[in-house]
N, C-alpha and C positions, 0 to 999 in steps of 0.2 A: 489692490492685490487681486489677483483672478482666482476663481473659484478650485482653482488646485493647491494654490499655496494657502488658502484661506482652510482648506482640510486638513492639510498637513499639519498645520499650526493648530489646530483645535486636537488633533489625535495626540499630538504630542505633549499639549497639556493636559490630557486626559489621563495619559498615561504615566506621565510624571505627578497626577495627582495620586491614581492608583497605586504608584509606588511607594508614596508615602503614608497614605489613610488606609488602601485597601481600595480594592476594585468597587465593592459594596457602597462606598462613600463618593466615587463618581458621578459626576451629572454632568450632563454639557453646558447648563448655566456657568455653574461653578469652572470649567475648564475653558470657557468662553472670557469670561472674567479676569482669571490667570494670565490668559494670553493676550488680554488687552482687545478680544476684537467684540464686535457691535451684537448685542443680544439678538436682533431680527432676524439678522442675517443667518447666526448660528441656528435661530429657532428653523428656518425654514430649510436649512439642508440637513440637519440633524434633528428630527424630533425625537429622537430619543439614543439611550447607549446602544441598542440594538443598531440603527442607522450608523452609528457609528464605527462599530465594528464591521460589519457589512463592507464599509467604505474601506477599512484598513486593508480588509481583504485584497478587495479588489486593487487598492496600490500596490499590494506585494504581488499580485498578479501582472501588474502592469511592469514594476520594477524585474521582473523574472523574465518578461518576454521584450522586452526593449531590447536587451545587448544578445536574442538569441541569433545567432549565425547562421545555423541551418545544417551545420555542417558535421560531422562526426555520426558513428552509430547513433541508433534510439537511446541505446544504455546512456552515454554520454552526453546526449544531450538533455536526457533527463535529470542526471545527475547534476548538470549545471543548472537546470530551471529550478531546480528544489532547493542547493544551495542561495542562489540567489533570494529565491523567497525566504530564505531562512533570514541572510542578512537584513533583511527589511526588519525581522522579528528583534535582530539581537540589537538594531540601533534602540529599539525602545526597553530593552532585555527587563530590567528593574519590574516596569508598569507590565511587561507582559505575563512575566513569572507570576506577577500579584493576580494576573486576569486568571490564569491557569488554576491555581490555589483555591481561588473562587467559584469554579464552576462546576465542582460536585455539590456546592449548597445551591447553585442556581441552574436546576434543570434546563426551563425554557432556553437560558440561554445557551447553555451546552447544546442543545437539539439544534438552534439555528446557525450555530458555529458546525456542526456536524452536515448538516446541507450545506453551507457556504464552501466548507473544503470539498466536498463532492465536486461540484463546478468549479471550482479552483482545479481540482485534480484532474477534472475531464478538460479542461482549457490547454494545460499543460502536457496531457498525453498527445492531443489532437496535434498542437503545435508541433512536437517533437515527431509527429507523423504515426502514432500508436493508433489502429483500427481498432474502434469502439461500437461497432455495431451486432447486434445479435446477443445471444446469450454468453458465447464466449468474449465478447467485448464490456459486458457487465461485469463476468468476472475478473476479467484485466482490469477493470476500474477499481473491483473492488479491494485487489492487489496492490494498485497503487495508493489505494488509502491506507493500508496495512502500511507500505514503503512511508507513508508521511508522519503517520501517527507514531513508526518505530524511531524515527529521525528526531522528531519533534522530542521525543522523551531522553533522547539522548543529549541533544541540545540543551534541555533542563538541566542535567547533570554536569555539562560540560563548561567548565570555570576557566578553560585555556583563550588566550588571545587568537590563535587561528582556527580554531573550533575545529581542531584535528580529531578528538574521539565524534562530534558530529558528525565529519566526511568519515569516518571508517563503520560509524555504524550505516548511514545510507548506502555506502559502497557494498558492506554484507549483505542490506535488505534489497538491492538492486541486483544483487549475483540469484537471490531465491526468486526475484519476481521474473528474472531473465529464464531460471529452468522452468518457473511455471508457463512462461510464455510457451517456450518450446512444446511442453506437456501436454498444454491446449491445443496449439496445431495439431497435435496428433504424432506422437510418434509409431515408429515402422512394429507393429507386432513381432517378437522375435518367432522363428519357425519351432514348432513344437520338435522336442527333440524325441527322435522315438525311441523305443527301447531295445534292447538287445535281439538281434534277428531271432527269431522263433526257432527252435532246433526242428529239422525237417522230420517229418515223421517216418518211422522207422519202415523200412519193407516189410511187406507181411513176409512171415515165416510157415512155410507147410510142415506142417507136424503130421506124421505118420499115423494112422489111422486104423484101426481094422476096416477090412474091406476094401481098402485103397483110397479112401474117404481121404481128402485134407481139410483141414482146418486153418482156414487165417487167422492170424491175431490181427487185431485192430491195432490202428495207428495211434500214437496216444495225440491226443488234442493240443493245437498248437496254445500255450496259454497268451492271452491277448494283454497287450501292454498297453498303457494310454498314459500319455505323458501328461504330466499334472500343469493344469492349468497355470499361466504366468500369474504370479502373485502382482497386486496390485497394488501401486507406492501413493503412500496418502500426499495430496496437494502442496507442493511447495509455496505457496499460495500463503499458506497460515506465518504469522509474524514467530521471529526465535522464541522459543517457551521458556528457555532457562529465566528467566529475566521476570518471569509470572505474569499475570494477564494485566493487563494495563489498564487502568481506570478513568483516569484523564481522558476527556472527547479533544478529538483535535482542534486545532487553531485555524479560523479561516485567514 
């Protein structure tokens, strides 16, 4: 058995154990015994559960990238990449859901997976041709993190066989991210609309005065009108708010 098959067998046994007993009862030695794998090799490849989760995240990334065609728009490529990553989670759905339920009680694991997810999203974004340099790139990456988290939350609730609700959530999140990327690239600033033309100053009228002196009436001053500053719209990078704040950290 090569390393890849060994890792997949051990990960599968660990998630099966999580589905049955809960994530906090999962251990690498128990998973290795359940899968009939040698403990020395399991110890060498997986010092602990954290290593197991990081390897699972890399397997998900590899599965997403393996079938990438490189054709279509950036948005279409991101949709395919993220859904193929979701498919890897779906193959171990009961165990992954058990892990997600346990994360609020395991802050170190949640922080580890948040960092791993950021790396994964960077890989997917760059594979799809998204520019990630500079401040704009950092904001774009944060937006893609939000897309993944929103999609993951939808997947947790999606009991359908075809994951239609998950795909709909991903499609909506990518629409928002696409708008945000246009906004970050810099939309043309609309020209300020000038106010109504000022009334011309009235011509001086000469009133007869004693001793033939004329008094000229001053022209009324034109009121200056300044167009209001364009309204600044909030960044559409923020995930949809109608579902309330998301508490679960993302899964790598």
